[in-house]
Phi, psi and omega in degrees: 000128176268125176240131186231148171271206178300135178272144177298138182287125177233142181309130179080011180053037183303318180299314181298313181296314180297322179297316179294316182296331182267002181257144175283318183235140176240119185276136180231099180271153178299137180233210181279338183268160176291322182221168182221142176289348183298328179297314180289323176300319178301315179298315179299327183260017174058041178247132181292119178291132173247106188261116180256104180187148177275336188227028182282129174249110184289158178300139177059034181301333181282349182246315185264140176272083186302326182291348177275346181222007178220160178248131178250129181232129177285160180298328178294333183273000183307317179300338181260010185305313181302312180294323179299313181290321179292337181282350179282117182295158177300322179298314179294318178302313181297323177293317178296319180297317177300320180288325175300316179297322180292319185286345179306325184298343183271355186250341178290148175255129179244145178302318173249119186307143177244144182312130177068015177278188185302320181297318178292321180296318179297314179298317179296319180297316178297313179301311182299312182292324176293316178298316179297318180296317180296319182290341178275343182263000000 
């Protein structure tokens, strides 16, 4: 397992991107923000997101089966993180990696919307949540 501190700044964040591309898993710990672009960056660079948070709701959770391409770890499980990741079989990892590559199509933004891109996902999410909210009242 490669663990890194701050990476030296290089134009275009080449070090950061190469680090993500060469990693099997990219850890995303809860921070000061509600959300982080790192989860989507991991997906773009074909790195399995490992989300460490007790209350994280991933984007488009109502549409995408996040547990099929990401690992969720509670804050209480942090001491066991290494064992949790090592327990993921190569077969399961390859399946998750295949799904990360598939889910990439849902996150790009295009000036003119493309089927299943971010604009469609946002509209579907709004529709779904509005419909769910209406059915609850």
